[in-house]
N, C-alpha and C positions, 0 to 999 in steps of 0.2 A: 791913466790907465795902471803906468806905473807904479805909480805913489801908493795907488791901494793895492797893488800885488803885492809890495812889499811893507808895506803898515800891516797887512795882515798874513804872514809866511803859513801858518798853521790852516788857516783858509785856502789858503794858495794849491799846498800840499795833499788835503782832500778831495779840490775839485781835480787836481792832475790824476788824482788814482780814480777817482770817482770815472774819470772818461776812458783811462789808458787800462787801467785794469779792474772797470767792473762792467764795462759794456759788453753784452753781445757772450754772456763767459759760457754761453751752451753753443753757442752755434756751432762748432766742428765737435766733430764725431771724437771720445777719446784715442789717443796714440797708444803703440803698446806699451808706454811705462803708467803712463795715464791709467790703461787697464788692468794691468797686475796690478795696483793701488787700488782701488775701487774694488775690485774680485775680492780683496783680501778685509776691506771696511765693509764690504757689505756680509760674507761671512762673520765676521766678527758680533753684526746684529743677527744674521740668520741662526746660528751656528753658534754663538756665545765663543766666540774662538778670542778673546779679548787680548791672553798673554803669547798660549801660545798658537802664534798666527800661522793662518792656511790661505792658500791660493788654489782655489775648486780642490778640498778639501787635504791638499798633501802638505807638508811642513812652509811655511816659507820665512824663514830668517835671515836672511840676507841684508836686511834693512830692520832695526827697531820702529818700534811701534807709534812714537809719539805723533805724528803726523796722520798716520792713521784712523789713529782714534779720533781726530778730532776731525777727518773726515767723514766716518763713522757717524760721530755727534750732527754735525749738520747733517748729514742724510737722512740719521731718523729725524731730526727737525723737519724738515723739509722735503722731502721723498727720494728715496736711492734713485729713481726714474729722471731725478731732475738733476742733469750734469749740471749744471748752474752752481746751484747748493752742492754739489761735491769736490768743485772748485771752489769756490767762495772761502773756505779756512788758507788757501796759498795766496787768493788775493788780499787777504787781509792782514795774514803777516807781511806783506809784500808792504803795507800800508804802514806796518810797526818798522820796520827796517828802512822805511823813506822816512820816518820822524826822528830814528836813532841817527840816521845819517845828518839831520836838522840838527840835532840834536850838541852830537861828537864834534859836528866841522865849528860849531858857536863855538862852543867850549876848547876847540882847538884854538882857534884865533881872536875868539870875544867880537867878530865881524858879524854881524845879521845877515848884509849883504852879500859875502860869501857863501854863508852856512846856504843862503837860500838856492845860490846861484850850481851850488853843489849838491843839493837835492833835487833839485828839476834835471840836471844832467845825469842824473841816476835813474830818477825816474823815467828819462824818454830815452836812455840807452837799449837796444835791441836783445839784449841776454836778460836782462833784467824783465823786459816786459816778456819775454819768453817764458821765462821761470815763474812770474808771476801770474799769471793766465792760464797755466799748466798745473792740472793735479799729481804734482811729480815732488820728490821732498829733501830738492837741493836749496831751494828757495825756504826752509824750515831752518835747515844745520847753518845756512850763510845770516839768517835773520838772528835768530838767538845768539849767535857767535858775535855778532858787530853789537848787540846789549852784552853781552858779559863784557866787551871788549871796553862799551862805554863803562862800565863802573869800575874796568881794571885799570883804566884812564885816569880816572878819579882816584883809584886809591894807589895808585904812582904819586899821583900829584899833589893830593891834600894829608894831612897833618889828622887831619879831625875825621868822627865816623868812620874811622877804619874796618871795624867788623861789620856795618853797612853796607859799605861799598863792597868788603871780600864775599859778605854772603850773598847780595845778588850776585855780583859777577860769578862766583861758583854754582850760584841755580843757573845761570842762563847758558855757561860752556856747557855744565853738565845736561842742560834740553837742547844743546846744538847736538852734544853727542845719540841723546837721546832720539835725533830726527835723523842723522844717516853718518854714525859711527863717528870718526878719526877725522873724516871728509874736511870736514871745518877747521879742526886744530890742527894740520900739517897749510892748508890754503891760504889762511884766513888768521888766525891767532899768531903761530908761529913767527910769522913773518913782521906780523907789527911788533912782537917782543924782541926781536933782533932789530930791528928800526928802532923802536923806544932805545931800548940799551944802546944805541951807538950815536940818537940825536939828542935824546934826553937825559940819560944816562941811569943807570938807581941806584937813586941816593937817599940817604936817612933809611934803610931798611933794617936796622937792630930793632926798629920801634914795630915794626911790622914782619916779624917773622911769626908771632903767634897767629895773627890775622893770617897771614897765608897759609899758613898751614891749615888753617880751618878752611881755608876757600879750596887748599887740594885737597881736605877730605871730603868735603860738600862733592866739588867735579866727578869726584872715583866713586863714591855712594851712587850718586846719579848716571854715572858713566856702565859701571857693572854689574849692576841690579837684576837686571832685564837677562843679561847674558849668563849670570848665575843660577840664574830659575829656570831658563830653559837648557842646561846644560845637566841640571839636576835632573830637571824632571826629564829632558829628550837626548839623553846623552847623544844617542848615534845618529841621529841627523842634525842635530847641535851640530858635531865635531864635523858630520859628512859636508855640511853648507858653510861652514866656517874655512875649510880648506880649499873649497870650488872657490870662495871670493879672494883668501888671500893669494893663490895664483891664478887669478886672473887679472891681478893688478901688475904682474909680471911679463905674463904670454897672452895676452889680450889685448885685440886695437894698437899693438907694437906701433910706434910712430919716430920719426927722428928728434933730437934734442931740442932741435932750431923748428918745429911743427909749431909752437906757442909763439913765433915772433913777430907774429901780426893780427895779437891779440888785440889790440886798440881798434882792429878792424870792426870787432864783436860788437863794439858800443854804437854802430849806425851812423844816425846823424852828424855825430859828434867826432868821425875817424880823423880828420883833418884836424882841429882842433885837441884832439887825444894825443896826435904822432907829436905837434908841436910842444905839447906841455911837456913832453917827456924830454925837449931838448935843455938837460937843466943851463948848460954854457950860456945859451941865450936867456931863458926866465930869468938867472941867481941875481940879476939885479935890476929888474921887474917887478917881479913879485912884489906882495903886499906885505906878505910875512914870510920870511927867508928859512926859519929854522922849521918853519910846521909845514913849507913846500919840501925841504929837504927830506923831513919824515913820512910825508903821503910817498914820495916820488920813490922813495928807498924801500917804501912797503909795497906798491908797483911793481916794482920792479924785482924784489927776492920772491911774491910771489909766483909769476912769471919763472924764475929762474927754479923754485922747487918744484914747482907743477910738471917743468920741465926733464928733469930727475926722474922721477916717474917713468919707465919705458910704454906702460899704457896712454893713449890720450884718446880726448874728444873733447871736440872744439865746445862743447857745453860746462866740461869742467872747469873753465876759463871762468865762469861766473863768479866768483868770490874775487878774480881778479878785477873785475869791472866797479867793484864797491872801493876802494881807495884811489883807485884811475879817476871816477869820477871827481876826488878830492883834488889831484892834482890837475885836472883837467879846471878845475872850477876856478882856480888860480890863475889859468892863462884867458878861462873867458873874465873874471874880475880885472885883467889888467887891460882885455881890449875894451872893457864899457867904460876905462875910466879914463883910457889914453886914445884911443881908436882916431877920434876927430885928428888930435893932431899931431899923429907918425907921419912923416917923412917919406920913409922907405915904400918904395913899391915890394919889396923881397916880403916885408910884414905885412904888406897889404894884399897885396892877387892872394894868397892862398884866402885870404878870409873872402874876399870877394867870391873867389869859387866854389866854397864851399856853400856857405848861404846862398850864393845866386844861382847855384844849381838847384838846391832845395825851391828855392821860390819861381823857377824856371818851371821844374816840374808839377807845383801848383798851376801857374798857369795853361801850362800844357792839358793837365789835366782833362777837361770836359771832353776835347776832341780827342786823343789821347784814348781815354778810356773810354769814349762811345765805337772809336775802331775797333779797339781790343774785345770789350766785350761783344762788341756788333747785334747780331742778333738775341743773344742769350740776355738780353738782360727784362726780359718779357717779367713782370714781378718783384723788378729791381729797383723800379725808373724811380720810385722816390729816395731811396737813396743815393741812386748814381745822381740825381737833379742834387741833393743837400751839398752831397761831397764839391759835387763841383764847385756851386757855389759857393763854399766854406775853403774850399782848398783854392782855386782861383782869388778870391779877396786877399786869402793869407798870401797867397804867391805875390801881390800887392803891394799888399803890405809889408812882406818883408824890404822887395824889390826899394821902394820907397822908401825905407829908413836905411837901405845900406848905403843909396845914394846920396841920404843927408847927412850918414856917418855916425845914426844914433843908435852904437850897438847893444846896449841896454832893451831898446823895442826890435832890434833885429832878432838877438837871441829869446829872447819873449814870443814873438810870431812862429820861430820856428819849434820851440815848446808846446804851441796851439797847433801847426801844421801836425804835430803825430797826434794831437789829443784828439784831432776833427778826423785824422785818416783811420783813425783804431774805430771812435764814437761813431762815425756815418759811414764810412769805406768800406770797415772788416764786413758785414753781411754780402758786401758784393762779391765777397769771395766765392759764395753758393753758384752766383751765376757761374761761375767757370766749373760746376759740378756737374752729376748728373751722368749716374752708370744704369743705362738699360734693363742690366741682369743684377740690381741689385736689389736683395732676396733675405730678410731678417732672417734670422734662427732663432729668436725670443721665439717665433710661434711653438719651436718643437717642446717647449717647454711641459705644455698640459696634449702631449702626445696621447691618445689612448692605447699606444700598445709600448714597452718599455726600449727607452732608447738608451744604447751603447756607442761606446768612441773607443774609435781602435787606429793607434795609432798618435793620439792625441788633436791637441785644436788649439791656434795662436789665441793668446790672452782676449786679443778684442771678442774673436767672438763664443769665449768662456765668457767674456760681460757680458754681452748681446743675449747667448743662454737664457741666462737670470737665474744659475742654480748650479749646485755642485753636479760635474759630470758624472756617468758613470763609467771609468775604463775598465775595458775587454782585453787581456792578452788573443794572439793566438792562439794558444794552448786551451786558455778558458774560453772564448767562442765556439770551438771545434769540440767542447765537452757537452754544449748546448745548452744553453739556458731552458727553463721548465717553461718559459710560455710560447704557445704557437706561432707567433707571429712578433719580431723585434724590428727595430729601427739599428742603424748601425752608420754611423757618421765617421768619415774618414776624411784625410788631407786628399785635397782637390790633384787630379792628375788628369791626362789627359786618355790613359786607358780606363776603361769601365771595368775591366776584368780582374781587382786587386783582391777581390773576394773570392775566388774563380778556387779556392781553398776548401768554400766550406758547401760545393755545390752539391757533393753528394749526401750532404743532410738537410740542405735548405733550397728551396726555390729562390734566388735572387733577384729582385728587381730593381733598376736605380728608379731613384725615384724625382730626383732634383740637385742641383747647386744650389750653397746659400753661395751670395756676396757679399761683405759688406763692403769694398770697394766704394768711394765714395765719386770717381773718375772711370770712365768707362777702360778696356784693356787697351788701347791705343794712346795711355798715358805712360810717361815714365812713370811715374807715383803710381800706377798701379802696380801693387802686390801679389802675387797668386796666394802666399800666409794665407791670405784673408778671407780664402773662399775653402769651403767643405761639401763634397759630395755627401751625398744622403739616399741611403739605401733601404728598402723597406725587405725583410729574408721570413720567410711561411717555411713551417720544420713538413719536411716530406713525408708522407706515411710508411 
């Protein structure tokens, strides 16, 4: 098995991608970030707002439009109601990211085995999986940036094809900006440049000055044209949104400097190997390529430090760190594959037995544990439960057996398979935990026989479910009285049903129903009140 996996690395990567990133893409309802992006993509198609982008009819210039364009194209091709189709471009760009991780790590070390290990680690890291399966824009920015970094590395290393590498690097770095602004430039490119300068040095630059200027020119053009266009054509809104977005980086979601110091835990099943992979004094005499290891380790740590400097912090902002971290962990896993059976120190072996033994034990416990956990909620899901139980139990045996035999390569591949089976077979079981008796879609109002207005706004998920641009009315506009004898009014949900009493002199007010998009019932912690909206029908008094 190991021979075939390593003989056909690209096929191995594609199979991993199919199982992890393509399976059950449409299972979960869009989250708040996806809803914003999907609404913007829908309005590109329905309203023609391809450059002056909107959300619910209002300007939305917070993020550049490249990922939204790709999502809109996919939606137009496969259907805007097809959630899997809207998420497919994110999954596809993740495949590109994995392929370039393999290519860059191979170019860095000239070691195919290390390159494959690194790529499989990246493809099974928690936050990369999360980003690659969601219709959010972070994965595009970092995927395009890594592509640019690959060609930039070639540009620095080679004396031939300087303009070709400069063109490619400039193009992809510019496309990264067109995906989410300068986020990846700061979190991925800047630490790469610093690390490269320290470890590899910038040499022979006299002959590369003109190609470098050419690269910078391409980056500037691609990064600035959209911002210039919206500023010229919608100066007031562009200025307002730019000011708001700038302030968010300094005064929103403030966290202490050390908030990201547990970043290695975001790699999921690789948490312990990731921590050990950061221990330079331990690994400096053990890795196969010390210079490359220094480079990727420094790249990882600098990315964390630079992100820590920014006051605004969220755990999902660690996504770019997981890319160089995978390169770093790859060196440690490669060392284990080659040397684990000959290690004599229990301090070297115990963390590995614990990490992979725990994963294997979870697989062995899943059939019973899963049955007890899901209980009577498995009706309709017994097929996936049965297949998951067989696959995870079998994988648990496989990992434990080869762990005892000290065959670390097969332990590693068994762990990758564990993640693949968990998502491909176990992911649908998440729906068994859902179930909200009050679930009520707002989309039916799209075809209401009375005009429907929104008072006080709606959550992005509700806007997406509504299916079209809403008509918003202020208190004064409602008081001035619409022409229709009867209207519908949507408001934020509250326990009080008298929020429209200011209209009772002009209208007869009848509460009709509450729309609720929560997948879980109100007893669960994940239940969100913002996913509810009250609906009233108002009739003019004679």
